[in-house]
C-alpha positions as CSV (number, residue, x, y, z in Angstrom):
1,M,0.0,0.1,0.2
2,P,1.5,3.2,-1.1
3,N,2.6,5.9,2.2
4,E,-0.5,8.3,0.9
5,E,-3.0,5.4,1.3
6,L,-1.6,4.3,4.6
7,I,-2.0,8.2,5.8
8,R,-5.4,8.5,4.7
9,A,-6.4,5.0,6.4
10,L,-4.8,5.8,9.5
11,S,-6.4,9.4,9.8
12,Q,-10.0,7.9,10.0
13,S,-11.9,8.8,13.0
14,T,-12.8,5.5,13.9
15,V,-9.2,3.9,13.6
16,G,-8.0,6.1,16.4
17,S,-10.1,4.1,19.3
18,I,-9.7,0.7,17.6
19,L,-6.0,0.8,17.5
20,S,-5.2,2.3,20.9
21,Q,-4.3,0.2,23.6
22,P,-5.7,1.4,27.1
23,E,-3.0,1.9,29.7
24,I,-3.8,0.4,33.6
25,D,-2.2,2.2,36.4
26,R,-0.3,-0.9,38.2
27,V,-0.9,0.8,41.5
28,V,-4.1,-0.6,43.1
29,E,-5.6,1.9,45.4
30,Q,-7.4,0.8,48.6
31,L,-10.7,2.5,48.8
32,V,-11.0,2.5,52.5
33,N,-9.4,4.6,55.3
34,Y,-7.1,2.6,57.5
35,D,-5.1,4.7,60.3
36,N,-4.1,2.2,62.6
37,P,-1.3,3.5,65.5
38,L,-0.9,0.5,67.4
39,R,0.7,-2.0,65.1
40,Q,3.5,0.2,64.5
41,N,4.4,1.9,67.7
42,L,3.0,-0.5,70.8
43,P,6.0,-2.3,71.4
44,R,6.0,-6.2,71.2
45,K,7.7,-8.6,73.6
46,K,8.8,-12.3,72.6
47,G,6.7,-14.8,74.6
48,S,6.0,-18.6,75.0
49,G,3.7,-21.1,76.1
50,E,0.2,-20.5,76.3
51,A,0.2,-17.2,77.8
52,Y,2.4,-14.4,78.7
53,N,2.9,-14.7,82.2
54,L,4.1,-12.1,84.9
55,N,4.2,-11.3,88.4
56,R,2.1,-8.2,89.9
57,R,3.1,-6.8,93.3
58,T,0.5,-5.5,96.0
59,P,2.5,-3.2,98.2
60,G,2.1,-4.2,102.1
61,S,-0.4,-1.6,104.4
62,T,2.7,0.6,105.2
63,A,5.5,2.0,103.1
64,G,7.8,2.3,106.0
65,Q,8.3,3.5,109.8
66,M,9.7,6.1,111.8
67,V,11.0,4.6,114.7
68,A,13.8,5.3,118.1
69,D,17.1,3.9,117.9
70,T,16.4,1.1,120.2
71,D,13.0,0.0,118.2
72,D,12.7,-2.9,116.1
73,L,11.0,-2.4,112.6
74,V,8.0,-4.0,112.1
75,E,7.8,-6.3,109.0
76,N,5.1,-5.4,106.4
77,T,6.1,-7.6,103.2
78,G,4.3,-7.1,99.6
79,S,2.3,-9.9,98.1
80,Y,3.0,-11.3,94.8
81,A,0.2,-12.6,92.2
82,Q,0.9,-14.2,89.0
83,T,-1.2,-13.1,86.1
84,S,-1.7,-14.6,82.9
85,F,-2.4,-13.2,79.4
86,T,-3.7,-15.9,77.2
87,Y,-2.5,-15.7,73.4
88,R,-5.0,-15.7,71.0
89,T,-5.0,-16.1,67.3
90,V,-6.0,-13.2,64.8
91,G,-6.3,-14.3,61.5
92,I,-7.7,-13.6,57.9
93,R,-8.2,-15.6,54.8
94,G,-8.0,-14.7,51.2
95,K,-8.6,-16.4,48.0
96,V,-7.9,-15.1,44.1
97,T,-9.4,-17.1,41.5
98,R,-7.0,-18.9,38.8
99,K,-9.3,-16.5,36.1
100,A,-9.0,-13.5,37.8
101,Q,-5.0,-14.0,37.7
102,A,-5.1,-14.8,34.3
103,I,-7.4,-11.8,33.0
104,G,-5.0,-9.3,35.2
105,R,-1.5,-10.9,34.2
106,S,-1.1,-8.2,31.8
107,Y,-0.8,-5.5,34.2
108,A,-0.5,-6.7,37.6
109,N,0.2,-9.4,39.9
110,V,-3.3,-10.0,41.2
111,L,-2.7,-12.7,43.8
112,A,0.5,-10.3,45.1
113,D,-1.9,-7.1,45.3
114,E,-4.5,-9.4,46.9
115,M,-2.2,-10.5,49.8
116,E,-1.3,-6.8,50.5
117,A,-4.7,-5.4,50.7
118,K,-5.6,-8.4,53.0
119,A,-2.7,-7.4,55.1
120,N,-4.1,-4.1,55.7
121,D,-7.6,-5.4,56.4
122,F,-5.8,-7.6,58.6
123,R,-4.0,-4.9,60.5
124,D,-7.3,-2.6,60.9
125,Y,-8.7,-5.9,62.8
126,E,-6.0,-6.3,64.9
127,D,-6.2,-2.5,65.8
128,Y,-9.9,-3.0,66.6
129,N,-9.4,-5.7,68.6
130,L,-6.7,-4.6,70.6
131,I,-8.6,-1.2,71.5
132,W,-12.3,-2.8,71.9
133,G,-11.7,-6.6,72.5
134,Q,-13.2,-8.2,75.7
135,N,-13.3,-11.7,76.6
136,P,-15.6,-13.6,77.7
137,A,-18.4,-13.0,75.0
138,N,-21.4,-12.3,77.7
139,S,-21.1,-8.4,77.4
140,P,-20.2,-7.2,74.4
141,I,-21.0,-3.5,75.1
142,Y,-18.2,-1.8,73.3
143,G,-19.0,-3.4,70.2
144,H,-17.2,-6.8,70.0
145,G,-16.5,-9.6,71.8
146,G,-16.0,-13.5,72.0
147,N,-14.2,-16.4,73.9
148,N,-11.6,-16.2,71.5
149,D,-10.7,-12.6,72.1
150,I,-7.8,-10.7,74.0
151,N,-9.0,-8.1,76.3
152,G,-8.5,-4.7,74.7
153,L,-7.3,-1.4,75.8
154,H,-10.8,-0.3,76.6
155,K,-11.5,-3.1,78.7
156,V,-8.2,-3.3,80.7
157,I,-7.9,0.3,81.8
158,D,-9.0,0.7,85.6
159,A,-12.0,2.4,86.8
160,G,-10.3,4.9,88.8
161,N,-8.2,5.9,85.5
162,V,-11.2,7.1,83.6
163,V,-11.4,10.9,83.6
164,L,-14.6,12.6,82.5
165,V,-15.1,15.7,80.3
166,T,-18.7,16.2,81.4
167,T,-21.5,14.2,83.2
168,S,-23.7,15.4,80.5
169,Q,-24.5,12.6,77.6
170,A,-24.2,15.3,74.8
171,G,-20.5,16.0,75.9
172,G,-18.7,18.9,76.6
173,A,-15.8,20.7,75.5
174,L,-11.8,19.2,75.5
175,T,-9.1,21.2,77.7
176,T,-5.6,21.4,78.1
177,E,-6.6,20.9,81.9
178,L,-8.7,17.6,81.3
179,L,-5.9,16.2,79.0
180,D,-3.5,16.9,81.6
181,K,-5.5,15.2,84.0
182,A,-5.8,12.0,82.0
183,I,-1.8,12.2,81.4
184,D,-1.4,13.0,85.5
185,V,-3.8,9.7,86.3
186,I,-1.4,7.5,85.0
187,R,1.1,5.5,87.4
188,G,3.8,6.0,85.1
189,D,5.0,8.0,82.3
190,A,2.8,8.5,79.4
191,K,4.1,7.5,75.9
192,M,1.2,7.6,73.4
193,I,-1.8,9.5,73.1
194,I,-4.4,7.7,70.7
195,A,-7.5,9.8,69.4
196,S,-9.7,9.9,66.5
197,L,-9.4,11.9,63.8
198,A,-11.9,14.3,64.9
199,G,-10.1,13.7,68.6
200,R,-7.1,15.1,67.4
201,R,-8.6,17.7,65.5
202,K,-10.2,19.1,69.4
203,I,-6.2,18.8,70.9
204,N,-4.9,20.8,67.8
205,A,-8.1,23.6,68.5
206,V,-7.0,23.7,72.2
207,L,-3.3,23.9,71.4
208,Q,-3.3,26.5,69.2
209,T,-5.4,28.9,71.8
210,S,-2.8,28.5,74.4
211,Q,0.3,28.7,72.3
212,R,1.5,30.0,69.0
213,F,2.7,26.7,67.3
214,V,2.2,23.0,67.6
215,D,5.0,20.4,68.6
216,K,5.8,17.6,66.1
217,V,7.9,14.6,67.1
218,E,9.0,11.7,65.1
219,V,7.9,8.2,65.6
220,K,8.8,4.6,64.2
221,G,8.7,4.6,60.4
222,G,10.3,8.1,59.9
223,F,6.9,9.6,60.6
224,K,6.2,13.1,62.0
225,V,3.2,13.5,64.2
226,L,1.6,16.0,66.4
227,A,2.4,16.0,70.1
228,Y,1.3,17.6,73.4
229,N,4.2,17.8,76.0
230,D,6.2,15.6,73.8
231,I,3.8,12.7,74.0
232,P,3.2,12.1,70.1
233,I,-0.7,11.9,68.9
234,F,-1.9,8.9,67.0
235,T,-4.9,8.7,65.3
236,S,-7.0,5.3,64.9
237,T,-10.0,4.7,62.8
238,N,-11.4,2.6,65.0
239,I,-12.1,5.4,67.6
240,S,-15.7,6.4,66.9
241,D,-16.8,10.1,67.0
242,T,-20.5,8.9,67.7
243,M,-19.7,7.1,71.3
244,F,-22.8,6.5,73.2
245,F,-21.7,7.8,76.8
246,N,-24.0,7.8,79.4
247,G,-22.7,10.6,81.8
248,T,-20.3,8.1,83.6
249,D,-18.4,6.1,80.5
250,I,-19.0,4.9,77.3
251,V,-21.3,2.0,76.9
252,A,-21.6,1.6,73.3
253,I,-19.0,2.4,70.3
254,S,-21.9,3.7,68.3
255,G,-24.8,5.7,68.9
256,S,-26.7,9.0,68.3
257,T,-24.6,11.3,70.7
258,P,-21.6,13.3,68.8
259,T,-19.1,12.0,71.5
260,T,-15.3,10.8,71.1
261,A,-12.5,9.6,73.7
262,I,-8.9,10.1,73.9
263,Y,-6.7,7.2,75.2
264,V,-3.1,7.8,76.9
265,V,-1.1,4.6,77.5
266,D,2.5,4.3,79.2
267,T,4.1,1.7,76.6
268,T,6.2,0.4,79.0
269,K,3.2,-1.2,81.3
270,V,0.7,-1.7,78.3
271,F,2.2,-3.7,75.3
272,V,1.6,-6.7,72.8
273,G,3.3,-10.4,73.8
274,E,3.8,-12.1,70.7
275,L,4.1,-15.8,70.4
276,T,4.0,-16.3,67.0
277,P,4.6,-13.2,64.9
278,L,2.8,-12.0,61.7
279,T,2.9,-14.6,59.1
280,M,1.5,-15.2,55.5
281,M,1.0,-18.9,54.6
282,P,0.4,-19.8,51.3
283,L,-2.5,-23.0,51.2
284,A,-2.1,-26.2,49.6
285,K,-3.7,-26.1,46.4
286,K,-7.3,-28.1,46.4
287,S,-8.6,-26.6,43.5
288,S,-7.5,-25.6,40.2
289,Q,-9.7,-22.7,40.3
290,Y,-8.3,-20.7,42.8
291,D,-5.2,-20.3,45.3
292,E,-5.7,-19.4,49.1
293,F,-3.7,-17.6,51.7
294,D,-4.0,-17.4,55.6
295,I,-2.5,-14.4,57.3
296,F,-2.3,-15.0,61.0
297,E,-0.5,-14.2,64.2
298,D,-0.8,-15.2,68.0
299,I,-0.6,-12.4,70.1
300,S,-2.1,-11.1,73.8
301,L,-2.2,-7.4,75.0
302,V,0.0,-7.4,78.5
303,V,-1.2,-5.1,81.3
304,R,1.5,-5.0,83.8
305,D,-0.3,-2.4,85.8
306,V,-4.0,-1.5,85.4
307,K,-3.5,2.0,86.1
308,G,-0.6,2.3,83.2
309,A,-3.4,3.8,80.8
310,S,-6.3,6.2,80.9
311,R,-9.4,7.2,78.9
312,L,-10.9,10.8,78.3
313,V,-14.4,10.5,77.8
314,G,-17.6,12.6,76.6
315,I,-15.4,14.7,74.5
316,K,-18.0,16.7,71.9
317,S,-16.9,15.8,68.5
318,T,-18.9,18.4,66.5
C-alpha cells in the first residue's frame, strides 16, 4: 500500500480508538481509610507457652516507719500474684481465582495485590481488637466480644483512670487541663496518645489557643506526628466520633450522641505479647480454580499495671 493511502487510512476517526491500547495504572488504590497506630508503635515482646505470664506486686499496708534507735522495725511485706494473658490467634484468609489472575496478568500480579490488601485488612482488624476486644463474650457492650478474643485497651483500663469531660450525655469541650488530668492519672510516664481524627482536631484546636505553635515528634517509620508535651498523638479510625456516652463512661462505640474519647498509654506498662509473629502462609492447592492464603499471628495485650493507661471520655466531637 502506498504511503499516502496508509496515511489516509490511519486518519479515519474510527481507527484511532480501535488501535489504541488502554493504559492501566499498576498501583491498586485502597478504597478504605485505615489509620492504625498500635501495630507500628505499641511495643511487642516475644513470649512462649500458652500465655504471657508476669508477677504483679501489691504493696504492704505501710511503706515504712519512723522508729527510735532502740525500736525494732515491723515487717510489712508486699504480696505477689502471677497474672496470665492468654495468647489469641488473629487471622484472615484470602482467595484469588485462577481466571482473575489470568485476566490481570497483563498489568498486575493480582495474587500479590490481594495479599497486600488483605494484610491491610488484617492490620485494621488487629487494631480494632487491641482497642475494643473483650473476653468472654457475655457482655460485648463495646461492640465486639468473644471467647477467643483478647481483652483490649478499653476493657483493661482501671475504672479509677477514667476521666470525665462532663456528666452530660451530649458531651463537653476538651481543655488542656482535662488532657493533663488524663496524663497525670497514669501511674507511670505517658508515651502515647490515641484519638480519632476528630479527637486530634480537638487537641490541635485547644493547643493553638494556648500556644503559638504545635509540636511534632518523629515516631517509628520516620513519620512526624503532632505531640502534646512531647507525647506523640496517634489517630485510629477504629475510635468512633459517635460513641454512646451515658454521663459516666462509654457504653457503646456507636450511637446518636456526637462524642469521642482519647486514650493515654504508658507503653512500658501496656504492650503486646507475641507468641507467633505476623505470618503469611500460602495454603495447599485443593482446586485448579483458585489460590488461597492465610495471614495470622498469636498475640495478647499485656497489662503490667491496670493504671498504666487512661481514657478521657465525653468529648463533644462536633
